LODREN-75960 format. One line per 2 residues: for each residue x, y, z of C-alpha. Coordinates in steps of 0.001 Angstrom, whole numbers, plus 500000, padded with zeros to 6 digits. Layout:
N
X:Y:Z ~ ...
% end
This chain:
700
645792:194793:540531 ~ 643519:194513:543591
644854:193477:547012 ~ 643182:190011:546826
644495:189335:543362 ~ 647961:190392:544390
647817:188103:547391 ~ 646677:185226:545157
649481:185953:542665 ~ 652114:186005:545417
650897:182659:546810 ~ 650797:181181:543318
654352:182244:542533 ~ 655634:181170:545955
654200:177652:545909 ~ 654481:177381:542124
658198:178171:542281 ~ 658803:175611:545018
656814:172961:543181 ~ 658652:173689:539902
662024:173396:541650 ~ 661085:170110:543297
659702:168694:540026 ~ 662812:169830:538179
665077:168203:540773 ~ 663138:164938:540626
663163:165032:536800 ~ 666907:165661:536777
667581:162794:539204 ~ 665270:160233:537618
665417:161065:533916 ~ 668280:163369:532924
670988:161948:535176 ~ 670694:158360:533876
670809:159717:530289 ~ 673764:161984:530930
675790:159630:533137 ~ 677639:157818:530317
678766:161102:528798 ~ 679875:162367:532187
681899:159174:532835 ~ 683481:159486:529397
684367:163147:529985 ~ 685860:162429:533422
687932:159529:532089 ~ 689460:161855:529490
689907:164955:531691 ~ 690762:163498:535104
694485:164026:534633 ~ 693871:167681:533783
691813:168319:536959 ~ 693411:170864:539303
692646:171555:542981 ~ 694556:174878:542849
692180:176003:540074 ~ 689162:175033:542249
690705:177021:545104 ~ 691191:179973:542733
687482:179708:541887 ~ 686633:179980:545580
688969:182964:546111 ~ 687631:184727:543026
684038:184240:544216 ~ 684940:185565:547673
686498:188668:546138 ~ 683596:189138:543722
681110:189082:546582 ~ 683309:191330:548699
682884:194114:546128 ~ 679272:193257:545270
677618:195577:547865 ~ 679738:198589:546796
677390:199824:543991 ~ 674414:199717:546371
676276:201758:548976 ~ 677538:204242:546371
674059:204674:544962 ~ 672709:205447:548450
675409:208109:548767 ~ 674633:209581:545323
670951:209891:546174 ~ 671951:211983:549209
670420:209426:551487 ~ 671564:210419:555002
674846:208752:555887 ~ 674454:205160:557051
677101:203034:558673 ~ 678986:201339:555820
679345:198121:557766 ~ 675604:197953:558521
674786:198558:554848 ~ 677172:195774:553735
675853:193309:556321 ~ 672247:194057:555366
673123:193493:551680 ~ 674644:190046:552369
671740:188930:554537 ~ 669022:190144:552181
670858:188650:549209 ~ 669809:185230:550536
666210:186327:549917 ~ 666669:185309:546282
666227:181719:547396 ~ 662710:182479:548733
660229:182694:545844 ~ 657084:184835:545635
658526:188326:546079 ~ 661844:190050:545589
662615:189437:549258 ~ 666055:190927:548942
664450:194247:548001 ~ 661930:193990:550808
664780:193422:553261 ~ 666788:196398:552022
663796:198758:552001 ~ 662885:197587:555520
666484:198312:556670 ~ 666360:201794:555155
662969:202452:556752 ~ 664401:201493:560144
666984:204217:559589 ~ 664365:206844:558799
664446:206592:554968 ~ 661197:206304:553054
660368:203332:550733 ~ 660357:205497:547601
664069:206321:547971 ~ 664895:202741:548842
663089:201348:545782 ~ 664627:204103:543626
668062:202956:544800 ~ 667233:199323:543993
666020:200269:540484 ~ 669143:202286:539825
671338:199423:541078 ~ 669753:197042:538624
669774:199509:535721 ~ 673516:200145:536096
674102:196439:536622 ~ 672415:195770:533305
674624:198398:531687 ~ 677719:196739:533192
676543:193368:531956 ~ 676047:194894:528516
679660:196054:528477 ~ 680797:192546:529405
678519:191062:526724 ~ 679968:193337:524023
683453:192121:524980 ~ 682408:188476:524886
679956:188203:521994 ~ 682554:188189:519168
684061:185028:520716 ~ 680824:183028:520629
681665:181732:517154 ~ 684430:179721:518855
682067:178310:521464 ~ 679597:176414:519220
676652:178477:520540 ~ 673499:178112:518359
672913:181059:516025 ~ 669459:181948:517438
671001:182301:520914 ~ 673742:184554:519541
671128:186774:517817 ~ 669110:187095:521046
672239:187984:523003 ~ 673240:190695:520499
669731:192120:520622 ~ 669842:192167:524452
673216:193908:524396 ~ 671874:196634:522094
668950:197159:524473 ~ 671404:197502:527347
673301:200236:525475 ~ 670037:202029:524740
669141:201887:528403 ~ 672168:204010:529296
671401:206719:526791 ~ 667574:206560:526691
665951:208081:529826 ~ 662522:206995:528597
663482:203331:528876 ~ 664858:203949:532396
661641:205810:533233 ~ 659516:202921:531903
661496:200373:533959 ~ 661294:202513:537065
657524:202866:536643 ~ 656946:199160:536100
659264:197962:538882 ~ 657971:200462:541450
654402:199229:540934 ~ 655528:195778:542121
656222:197385:545505 ~ 653050:199447:545724
654812:202726:544954 ~ 654726:204980:541935
658054:206317:540668 ~ 657529:208326:537494
661007:209848:537183 ~ 664464:208823:538322
666762:211441:539869 ~ 669580:212933:537840
672838:211048:538388 ~ 676164:212630:537363
678319:210890:534803 ~ 681056:210467:537393
678681:208652:539738 ~ 677390:206490:536906
680958:205492:536041 ~ 681593:204524:539671
678416:202335:539838 ~ 679227:200629:536536
682868:200221:537479 ~ 682101:198388:540742
679559:196147:538964 ~ 682155:195342:536305
684751:194503:538944 ~ 682431:192252:540951
680962:190434:537964 ~ 684358:189972:536312
685672:188242:539443 ~ 682538:186093:539678
682797:185185:535992 ~ 686470:184315:536353
685469:182018:539185 ~ 683350:180120:536627
686378:179860:534321 ~ 688621:178589:537130
685966:176096:538201 ~ 685721:174560:534722
689493:174462:534451 ~ 689615:172782:537869
687474:169926:536489 ~ 689853:169341:533633
688284:171455:530859 ~ 691214:172346:528574
689995:174751:525869 ~ 692017:175189:522660
691185:178912:522870 ~ 691559:179878:526564
690910:183592:525959 ~ 687726:182696:524112
686562:180676:527083 ~ 687361:183574:529458
685292:185852:527230 ~ 682360:183437:527200
682553:183070:530981 ~ 682395:186867:531254
679124:186617:529366 ~ 677764:183407:530923
677917:184538:534565 ~ 675943:187788:534362
673683:186662:531487 ~ 672550:183610:533377
671860:185761:536422 ~ 669796:188203:534386
667617:185453:532887 ~ 667130:183953:536345
666128:187401:537652 ~ 663321:187565:535109
662115:184133:536244 ~ 661948:185278:539867
659488:182552:540866 ~ 662293:179978:540633
664206:180131:543983 ~ 667626:181637:543240
667217:180770:539578 ~ 668576:177288:540442
668766:175247:537286 ~ 667986:178192:535024
671357:179861:535513 ~ 673202:176553:535181
671278:175716:531999 ~ 672274:179003:530387
675899:178564:531445 ~ 675912:174992:530173
674559:176128:526822 ~ 677140:178905:526402
680115:176794:527602 ~ 679115:173525:525923
681636:173998:523116 ~ 684504:173917:525599
683312:171121:527847 ~ 682267:168454:525366
678508:169094:525343 ~ 675627:170803:527120
675175:167932:529555 ~ 678722:168003:530912
678884:171817:531040 ~ 675524:172020:532900
676588:169479:535535 ~ 679907:171301:536130
677952:174592:536401 ~ 675623:172971:538963
678689:172083:541028 ~ 679772:175673:540897
676321:176738:542120 ~ 677024:174774:545302
680255:176710:545730 ~ 678492:179986:545059
675798:179193:547652 ~ 678574:178380:550144
680228:181769:549555 ~ 676877:183619:549808
676094:181715:552963 ~ 679497:182495:554513
679064:186223:553960 ~ 675495:186135:555292
676574:184051:558302 ~ 679399:186417:559218
676950:189324:558976 ~ 674491:187567:561295
677225:186564:563756 ~ 678692:190056:563744
675273:191557:564411 ~ 674693:189145:567275
678112:189933:568814 ~ 677410:193618:568425
674180:193300:570356 ~ 675723:191169:573113
679145:192818:573466 ~ 678252:196328:572348
681154:198143:574022 ~ 683844:195745:572865
682555:195648:569300 ~ 682294:199450:569238
685940:199731:570264 ~ 687032:197228:567582
685054:199125:564923 ~ 686602:202435:566057
690143:201098:565628 ~ 689444:199847:562081
687653:203065:561130 ~ 690517:205123:562516
693191:203122:560677 ~ 691260:203392:557387
690772:207155:557728 ~ 694455:207695:558528
695562:205740:555439 ~ 693039:207498:553175
694046:210907:554574 ~ 697670:210212:553737
696710:209248:550192 ~ 694421:212293:549900
697281:214604:550848 ~ 698972:213526:547607
695775:213634:545543 ~ 695498:209842:545368
692155:209602:547170 ~ 689124:211680:548038
688939:213199:551501 ~ 687896:210508:554006
685569:210947:556981 ~ 687284:213407:559320
688490:211584:562424 ~ 688126:214768:564494
684917:216843:564267 ~ 684757:220091:566255
681303:221645:566456 ~ 680853:225125:567941
677282:224716:569120 ~ 676875:228415:570059
678753:231722:570316 ~ 676938:232672:573530
679180:232854:576592 ~ 678995:234371:580100
682779:234747:580362 ~ 684516:237997:579423
687938:236565:578676 ~ 690894:238799:577870
692072:236210:575300 ~ 688771:235724:573450
686056:238126:572310 ~ 683545:235646:570916
681081:236801:573620 ~ 680857:240150:571812
679636:238480:568615 ~ 676581:236383:569530
674722:236306:566225 ~ 671797:234232:567439
671986:231964:564378 ~ 672763:228636:566108
671801:225593:564071 ~ 668536:223911:565095
668261:220207:565879 ~ 666768:219262:562483
669727:220827:560648 ~ 672190:219271:563107
670663:215842:562493 ~ 671063:216252:558694
674648:217442:559286 ~ 675607:214492:561495
673930:212001:559173 ~ 675923:213407:556262
679223:213328:558170 ~ 678876:209731:559326
681540:208085:561475 ~ 684153:210086:563368
686572:209163:566137 ~ 686733:212327:568221
683759:214682:568647 ~ 684815:217969:570184
682007:220239:571331 ~ 683012:223893:571384
681534:227349:571815 ~ 681064:229940:573323
679912:228035:576346 ~ 678391:224693:575187
676314:224219:578344 ~ 674255:227326:577550
672391:225318:574926 ~ 669335:223747:576532
669338:220990:573926 ~ 672988:219965:574409
672010:216416:575516 ~ 669913:216069:572367
672859:217223:570250 ~ 675058:214600:571908
672346:211965:571276 ~ 672392:212790:567553
676189:212660:567497 ~ 676169:209216:569159
673457:207922:566835 ~ 674931:209045:563512
678682:209611:564106 ~ 679354:207000:566847
682472:208759:568189 ~ 684875:206958:570484
685472:210128:572493 ~ 683218:213123:573158
684962:216182:574592 ~ 683192:219184:576098
685056:222197:577460 ~ 683349:224608:579861
683936:227912:581682 ~ 682544:226243:584872
680313:229197:585708 ~ 676882:227473:585798
677847:224781:588344 ~ 674469:223060:588898
673525:223285:585220 ~ 676817:221711:584081
676494:218829:586574 ~ 672849:218130:585664
673477:218256:581931 ~ 676564:216051:582220
674440:213422:584005 ~ 671875:213596:581176
674601:213312:578563 ~ 676112:210245:580246
672671:208566:580229 ~ 672327:209403:576526
675734:207881:575774 ~ 674882:204698:577661
671726:204351:575528 ~ 673028:205431:572129
676750:204542:572118 ~ 677847:202379:575077
681573:202551:575630 ~ 682028:206063:574301
684221:208131:576599 ~ 683054:211554:577773
685618:214105:578870 ~ 684614:217369:580545
687358:220012:580639 ~ 686821:223164:582681
689173:226028:581849 ~ 691888:226737:584407
693947:229824:583492 ~ 695317:230745:586878
695133:230189:590614 ~ 692579:232253:592546
692231:235861:591468 ~ 694435:235442:588404
691909:233006:586927 ~ 689031:235439:587640
690988:238332:586142 ~ 691783:236532:582880
688254:235064:582567 ~ 686645:238418:583375
684163:237052:585986 ~ 684687:237493:589760
684249:234227:591625 ~ 684973:232044:588576
687789:230164:590351 ~ 685506:229234:593246
682897:227960:590807 ~ 685571:225986:588968
686401:224099:592160 ~ 682688:223532:592834
682191:222202:589326 ~ 685084:219782:589668
683561:218525:592953 ~ 680173:217833:591390
681808:216141:588390 ~ 683765:213837:590758
680472:212779:592341 ~ 679173:211843:588890
682397:209986:588189 ~ 681582:207616:591054
678461:206476:589108 ~ 679806:206586:585540
683031:204838:584641 ~ 683181:206470:581168
683461:210018:582555 ~ 686896:211611:582602
687585:215016:584149 ~ 690363:217244:582880
691414:220863:583143 ~ 693113:222960:580517
695183:226121:580484 ~ 695533:228639:577671
699020:230037:578019 ~ 698926:233736:577166
700987:236826:577980 ~ 698672:237258:580993
699719:234012:582789 ~ 702977:232852:581130
705088:234106:584043 ~ 702878:232263:586559
702782:228914:584734 ~ 705008:227127:587271
702464:227915:589972 ~ 699542:226852:587716
701171:223540:586844 ~ 701995:222785:590480
698371:223489:591524 ~ 697032:221277:588701
699104:218343:589979 ~ 697164:218317:593251
693674:219262:592081 ~ 692536:215643:591609
691697:215410:587892 ~ 692357:212705:585308
694291:214931:582920 ~ 695797:218361:582636
696719:219892:579290 ~ 697749:223317:578120
697993:225011:574773 ~ 699390:228242:573482
697052:231250:573149 ~ 696464:232131:569518
695073:234996:567543 ~ 692195:233437:565607
689322:234713:563521 ~ 687161:232265:565481
687771:234273:568691 ~ 687710:237696:567032
691052:238486:568722 ~ 693300:239217:565710
695865:241848:566679 ~ 695452:241299:570410
699082:240270:570957 ~ 698126:237544:573432
700636:234891:572306 ~ 703715:234626:574581
707165:234674:573047 ~ 708723:231372:572075
711636:231589:574553 ~ 709290:231939:577562
707073:229123:576290 ~ 710024:226817:575667
711457:227416:579180 ~ 708075:226768:580830
707195:223765:578741 ~ 710483:222032:579506
709460:222019:583165 ~ 705946:220852:582311
707236:218035:580071 ~ 709331:216640:582886
706266:216672:585141 ~ 704220:214874:582501
706925:212280:581880 ~ 707102:211468:585591
703374:210799:585743 ~ 703521:208716:582522
705451:205903:584201 ~ 702342:204882:586181
699953:205067:583242 ~ 698429:202272:581205
699304:201888:577498 ~ 696598:204045:575851
697004:207028:578262 ~ 700770:206713:577834
700438:207036:574050 ~ 698067:209992:574371
700430:211726:576774 ~ 703399:211026:574521
701548:212689:571626 ~ 701191:215770:573828
704913:215764:574622 ~ 705717:215698:570895
703138:218489:570381 ~ 704875:220709:572913
708154:220352:571034 ~ 706444:221155:567753
704884:224337:569180 ~ 708306:225673:570100
709565:225003:566562 ~ 706477:226606:564952
706837:229759:567085 ~ 710539:229992:566258
710447:229081:562556 ~ 707023:230558:561757
706101:227800:559311 ~ 704531:224315:559124
707257:222179:560627 ~ 705347:219003:559696
702645:218739:556982 ~ 699163:219845:558068
696089:217678:557509 ~ 693458:220357:558332
690416:219857:556118 ~ 691227:216169:555784
691437:214515:559198 ~ 689880:217454:561050
686943:219738:560415 ~ 685471:222610:562385
681753:223375:562099 ~ 680751:226865:563153
677546:227636:565023 ~ 676038:229112:561840
676751:225973:559766 ~ 680011:227183:558219
682437:224345:557408 ~ 686055:225258:558201
689246:223209:557805 ~ 690296:224457:561249
689542:227121:563857 ~ 692498:229247:562780
691560:229746:559125 ~ 687941:229929:560264
685841:232404:558223 ~ 688583:233127:555680
688894:229384:554977 ~ 685173:228571:554901
684505:225703:552470 ~ 680760:226275:552400
677754:226438:554684 ~ 675279:223733:555588
671647:224634:554891 ~ 668407:222957:553818
669719:222296:550302 ~ 673419:221604:550944
674798:218834:553102 ~ 678236:218292:554583
679366:215707:552032 ~ 678805:218123:549120
680829:220837:550815 ~ 683549:218397:551951
684101:217231:548374 ~ 683609:220613:546675
686048:222603:544526 ~ 686284:225210:547300
687345:222523:549752 ~ 689985:221128:547395
691357:224650:546786 ~ 691751:225250:550527
693421:221860:551026 ~ 695916:222671:548264
696720:225993:549992 ~ 697319:224204:553290
699423:221535:551596 ~ 701599:224236:550043
702333:225559:553525 ~ 700633:228925:552986
699539:228983:556632 ~ 700914:227719:559937
699736:227584:563552 ~ 700295:225709:566844
696633:224573:567108 ~ 696674:221609:569494
693520:219959:568158 ~ 695037:219836:564665
698589:218996:565739 ~ 697636:215567:567108
696175:214560:563753 ~ 699250:215888:561941
701481:213741:564158 ~ 699501:210611:563153
700338:211311:559526 ~ 703976:212236:560076
705964:208962:560474 ~ 708954:210518:562256
706778:212357:564838 ~ 704530:209317:565320
707517:207017:565904 ~ 708936:209537:568364
705646:209560:570293 ~ 705518:205755:570347
709153:205609:571537 ~ 708421:208048:574332
705343:206009:575343 ~ 707392:202809:575329
710382:204179:577314 ~ 708478:206640:579451
711023:209351:578755 ~ 711872:211816:576003
% end
């Protein structure tokens, strides 16, 4: 079809559809209504006593639930096609808004809207149209399943025999569609041509994914069909065979939608859908006329529900644009709560692994330090991931709460601000944390300024914390870090960061100590110095032998008795400062206090003292693309490796990942890793309540 002919056809269907709808409305008002009115009055006189407002309310609730689940197949199909991870909320809101396009004739505007949304997120039209075709194919299969359930009951509904024959024939075609790839290919080819693309073959979809798509369609359409049943009951329809009426409603809802979809030039299929529903339900409602009018009433309710969902999507989008920071914080809280609940279920095998709330990414193994506790600087492999691979990785991960940049020395990567930009764009973390050895003073300050500008542009409201290492006072720090003058540069770095803090209110400065056998006996001095150094936070963690640091067998971990004695003093210092903190910092500090107690128990008992959620709530990504459950298991616990053909989501849900999680759940490993311990506390009710109690009282 030429461009001019296509334009003419679009105009014809647009104006023709509007004219047909207007003519039909006028014909109904002037001709059909006067003819049907006596029968309607007679029906209402007989059924008024049986009318039920609770049933009408149930119809509304059922429609709301049906439309709540309606976008799920679309989102799941996008995931199955390995379309880079999109924000689930954005996908849902786009679905609700574009769904209203069905009321605009001429084109499948809902499809145009969805494809445009995907294009805005860097996804080509071919994949978008492929997803739409698959959505409709599996919807037709779901409707076929519902039809097969309902068709045997049509003999009780006084449906004309020719209609029954057509419906059985359609159901058989629907079954064939599931098992006949050639029919799917034909539909894909024909539908894609309507959008100026050419899709010859559909991608292979696993049976598990197909079952998920069909299952969500069945759930959504069953709820919407039950809304039709409740609506008729609400208007006093009392069938002698209630189950037969339920079955027919299961058929009437989706079948009327499908016929209206074919007649796309009628806005929203108004009148067409109600006519089909009236025909199928006429045997229960005393005639086609009465059933059609009741169905038209339900159309008004349906349009109200569709409008409410679309309106909330529009309002939410407007609020997000106007109050970006506040809305980001609200979203983070809901995301976090959902991931915590799903992680708890996943620990017992009741759910798939959710998005990790804590993503640690070792951007490089390069480092200028020569630490006595870490030998990663001896193993620079030069295989750091490039930006293109990192973008695919972050797209696949999707949302996370805490993004922890690690190394080596992160600031040695010239493209660190670009990496942070990609993290903000695709993972939208609430907190970004970057440790540093504080050797390249000017470079760290300049890059931190760039990163803060990136955050303001890509994810306003996200908190950035920079944490220079502080392992001793003066020469002790230089000795442990292996670089003369490191302590002086640490102080210079902190000074430059404070200057940046005057311009950026989302920058927090902290320092951190790794407690090893080299500084354990000087920790009192270190803690006292940290109190007066002028930073927002000071934390310490126990030195560990990890594959990540290539320090296995180094004997750097202090004994538990020394650590316990020192940490008791440190805890008291922390608790004193907590009294002047606001609520959120108090809770964070209380989690640390609980962590310090757990470390002592782990060192003494040499086991997991609370269940570990590594590989569920936390993930560590190595500089070469290796996906680890944590930095302790590291290479021995690698779940897989991201490359051009394998994305994070495949590895995260792989058999290897599940095997490693089972090993962790059985307690076959243990460690005092601080990054992981905080997540474990969130999933351990007793430890979490203890932390909240400490935060509330300000004392342990």
